[in-house]
N, C-alpha and C positions, 0 to 999 in steps of 0.2 A: 248441639250444632249451634254456632253463634255466627252469623254472617257465611263466611266461606272458610272451612276447615274446622278443627275440633279445638276446644279449650279444656284443657286437662288439669286436673289437681294434682298439686305436687306439694309435698312438706318441705318447705325452705326453713332456713336457719331460725332458731328461736320459736320452732313449733309453727310458724305461720303457714297457711295453706295459700300456694301461689296458684295462679290462673295461668298454665303454659299453653301455647299455641303449636298444633301440629297441622302443618300444611296438607292440603289434599292432593292428590295427583291431578296436575291442572289439565283441563281440556284443551285442544289445540284451537285456537281462534278461527273464526271463519276465514278461509284464505283470501276472500274478497275484501274484507276489512284491513288486512295488513299487508295487501300485495305489493302496493308502491313501496313499503318500506323493506319488504323482502327481497325485490327486485333490486333497489339501490344498494343494499348490503351485499348481496349476491355479487353483483358487477364490481363493486369496490373491494372486497375481499378477494375476489377472484382475480383481479387485476394486479393486486399486490403481491398475491400468491405467485403468480405466474411471472412478474418481474422479479422476485426473489430467485425463483428457480432459473432465471437466465441471466442473473448476475453473475458476470464472469471477467476474468482477465486472460488473455491469451488462451481462450477456450478451455480454462480451467474455473470452476467455481471459486468464488471469494469465500472462504472458510469463515465461519463465525459472524458473517453479518446478521443472520436474525438474532443468536444469542447474545454476542457481545454489544450490539447497538441497540437493536429494536426491543428486545425482552428487558434490556436494562433501562430503557427509557420507560417502558411500562412498569418495571418495578418500582422506577422513582415516583411516577404519578399514581400508582396503586396504593404505594405506602404513603404518599403525600395526602390522599385522601383520607387515611386514618390518622395524621397528625404528623407525619415524619416531616423533618424539615431539610432532609438531604437532597441536594440538587443532582443533576447529572454530571455536572463537572466534579462534584464533591465524591460521588460514586468513584468515578474514574480514577482520581486521585487515590482516593482510598485503597483501591484494589491494584496499585502499583506496589512495588517493593517498599515504598516509604510510608504507606500506610496513614497517609495525610488526609485528615478531614477536620472540619469543625466541630462537629459531634461525633467522634468514633463510634460511639455506641449505637446512635442513630444509624449512621453509615453502615455498620456492620449489619443491622436488621435488613436493610435495603440491599445489601450486597447478598445476604442470605435468600432472599424472594428472587433475585437474578439468577442465583446458582442452583436452586431448585428447579426453577425453569429449564435451565441448560442440561442439567442432570436427567431430567424426565423426558425431555422431547423425544429422545430417541428410544425410549423404553415402551414397553406394554405394560400396562397395570389395569387392573380391575379398578374402577372409580373408588370404591371406599379403601382399597389400599392405597391409592394414591393422594387421598385426603390425608392420611396419616403419615405417608412418605413425605409429603411436601410440608406439613406442619412441624414434623421432626427437623426437616432441613431449616425451617424458619425460625425454631426457638430453641434448638438445643445448645446454642451459645449464648443464650440470653444472659446478661449478667446477673439478673435476679434468679436466685436459684429456685424460687417457688415458681417462676414462670418456666424456667429450663426443664424443672421436673415434669411439666405438663406436655413437653414436647413430643409429639407422635401417639398421643394417648385421646381416646374420647373424654368428652367432659364428665365430670361427676356431680356437678351441681348445676342447676338450671342458671344460665346466663340471661342477661336482660340489657335493655337500652331504654333511654328516656324516651317518653311517648306521651305527650299531654293527654292524648284521647283515651289512655289507659287508666284503669284503676291505680291510684296512688302515683300516678305519673311515671309508671314502668311498664314495659312490655316484655313479657319472659318468652323466651324461644322454647323449642321442644324439650319437654321433660326429659331427663336421662333415662327413666324406665320405658319410655317410648321410641329411643333413640334407634335402637336396632330395627324395628319395624319401619320406622321413618325412613331411615337410610336404604333399607331393601326396596320399598317404593320408589325412592329417588334413584338408584342405581337402575332399576327395571326400566323406569321410564327414560333415563339419559341413554340407556343401550338399545332402547327400540327403535324400529324404523316407521316410516310413515310420515308424511308432511315435510316440510322443507327443513333441512337439518338445522339451519340457523335457528328458526322458530323453535324447535324441540329444545336446543341449549339456552335459548333465552329463558324459557319456561323452567329448564332445569336448574339454572342460576337462581331464579326466583324461589324455587322450592328449597334448594340449598342455604340460600341466606336466612330463611326463615327457620331451618332446622337448627341451624347453629351448631354443628356436631362437636366442635374443638373448643376449649375454655377462651382461647384469644388466637387472633389473626384469621377469624372465618371470612372477611372481606377479601383480604389478600388470596387466601386459598382459594375462595370460589372464583375470584376473578382470573386465576391463572388457570384454572380448570378448563375454561372456556376455549382458549387455543389448543389446549392440550388434547381434550377430548375430540374435538373436530379432526385434529391429525390423527389420532388412533382410530377414529371411525373413517378415515379417509375421505372426510369432506373437503379438506385442504391438504395440499401436498407438504407444506409447512404448518408448524404450529404458529401461525401469524394473525388470528382472528383476536387482536387486542382491544381492550375496552377501557383499560386505566387510565388513559391521559383523557379521555370523555368523561369519565366517572369524577376525577380530579376537578375538572372544569365545572362539572355541572352535579355536583355532590347533592345539593337541596333536592333537584329533579330526580335522581336516582334513589333517595331514602323516600321522597313522596309516591314514587312510581311503586316501589315494594309495598308501602303501606295502602296505597289506592287499590292494588289487585286484592291485597287481603281482606279489605274492609267492604269490597264491592263483588269480589268474585269475577270481574270482568278484566281477563288480563290481556285484552287487546291494546289498551293503552300502554301497559307494559312492555310487551312485545315490540310495539313501534318504536319505543324509547330504547330500548336495548339495540335494536337493529340499528337505529340512527346513530348510536355510538359506536357500534361496531365500522359501520360506513364511514362516519366522520374520521375514525382515527386510521383506517385503512388508507382513506384519500390523502391524510396528511403523511403518512407514512410513504406512500408511493411517491408523492412529491419529494419528500427526502431523499429517497433510493434515487430519484432521476438526478437529484444534485449530486448524490455520491458518485454516481457515474461520470458526470462530468468533471468532478474532483480528480477522479482516478485516471480518467483520460489525460489531464492536465498533468499529473504526477509522472505519467508513464513518458509524456513527451519530454517532460523536464530532466528525466534520467534516462532518456534513449542514448546519450553519448557515453554513458559509464560501461565500462567492458562487461561482456555477456555474462560472465561466471561469476560475477560480482554480488556480494550479499545484498547490495543495493535492490535487486529486484525481487527478491523474497522478502525484503523488508518492507516494499512499497505496500503490498496488500494487507500485510499484517499490521501496519499502522494504520489502515483506514480502519480497522475494526478495533484497533487499540490505541485511540488517539492521545492517551496520556501514559506514559510509559518511562521507565529508566532502560539504561543499556543493559541492566542485569534482567530485567523483564523481558527484554528483546530476546538474549540468550536463552533464557528458559523457554519463551514460546516458541521460537523458532529450532531450537536443540541443534545448532550448529554454529561453527565459527567459534573464535576467543573473545574475549573480551576488547582485546585491540582491536581486531578486524571488525567487531559490530561498532566499537566506538567510531572507527573510520567511516564505516557505512552510515551511522547515523551523522556523523559530520558532512556527508554528501546532501543529505536532505536537509540539513541545517542550511547549507550553502545554498542551496535552490529555494528555500523559503518555503519548504514543505511542512518543517517542524521549527518550533522554536523552543529555546531552554527557558525552563521557569526558575527563577532564583528561589532556592531553598537553603535551610541551613543544613550544614554537613558538606560532606565530600561528593555525593552522589547526586547528579542532576536530574531533573526531571525535563521530559521533552513533551511539547503538545502540539497537535496538528489542530490548530484553532479553527479552521474552517470547517472541520468536521464536525467539532464541539459545538460550534454555533448552529448547526444545523438541529440540534437535539436539545439543548440547555435554552429555554426559553426564558429562565429565571436569571442567568447569567451567561453571556456568549464568550466570555474569554476567562481562561483559567487565572488564578491570581499569581 
């Protein structure tokens, strides 16, 4: 035992013996030491969760608000924390029938992250099974065949990261030989009860990131598990406790917090940090949702004079959650109408300034609801 956790020998490439870290099951910090952070995060996440449940148009929920908007925003930031360059606008444009993006390979990885969330939020998974399912969806279409071959599989070799405090400047995560036992400890702790659920999942995330159970994508997988597990355990009604945006903005604090807990054995600082990330992101998202409600109200008022059975009234809430689209996308998404009738309906929205056409090469035009995109894209507030 060195510090907090175990350092176990693993035979690496070239016959080298590697010192691999196996995290312990962390004790819950004293509630008095983290209570302000717990209270702040609980209030913020709870307010966003309730607002999502009440986000409606004509007494009907607006479908896709979480998955199509907020989960995609989280995917952009969570991937950005790992070096991806795709913006929210890039992702939306890539997911249209035009598949347009400055870097299609990068955008495809971010889209896979968002798709994994959308597919799994309504399903019940054992956490260990969820890891592999998320990982499979993330990497199965990776252009590098060596990467895609690892999709949905546990790591076979010890993975590592640069760390100036570790021997030879590299820190090695849990060795493959200990992976089964470490994941069993992690899953038991994750599913256990007792203490505030947000605290438990903050510590679960710390454990997961030190196990690093798959070859690549551990950060994205681990951050995606936080909202999913909280929903699966009924701690939230929606899988909405996102942390990707705050991690992206504070990557150094995130890395230092993980390391500080490992070196000191005191996870109070880490718990406060991750809860502050959850609260910060929830508050920003609640503000965005309030703005979305204002936009939706204005759109409804602007289209009130259109005859009641027009496709326009079905198109309005759909466009709110798909603010970059083609007529072909709208036809597939709504599943009704003809190309001509949908094109006419989009024309009604264009005439009212709800959407604007985006000039692209080829015959098919892309349309954008720029004021919605501007709420989510901090890097670029208008489509190109």
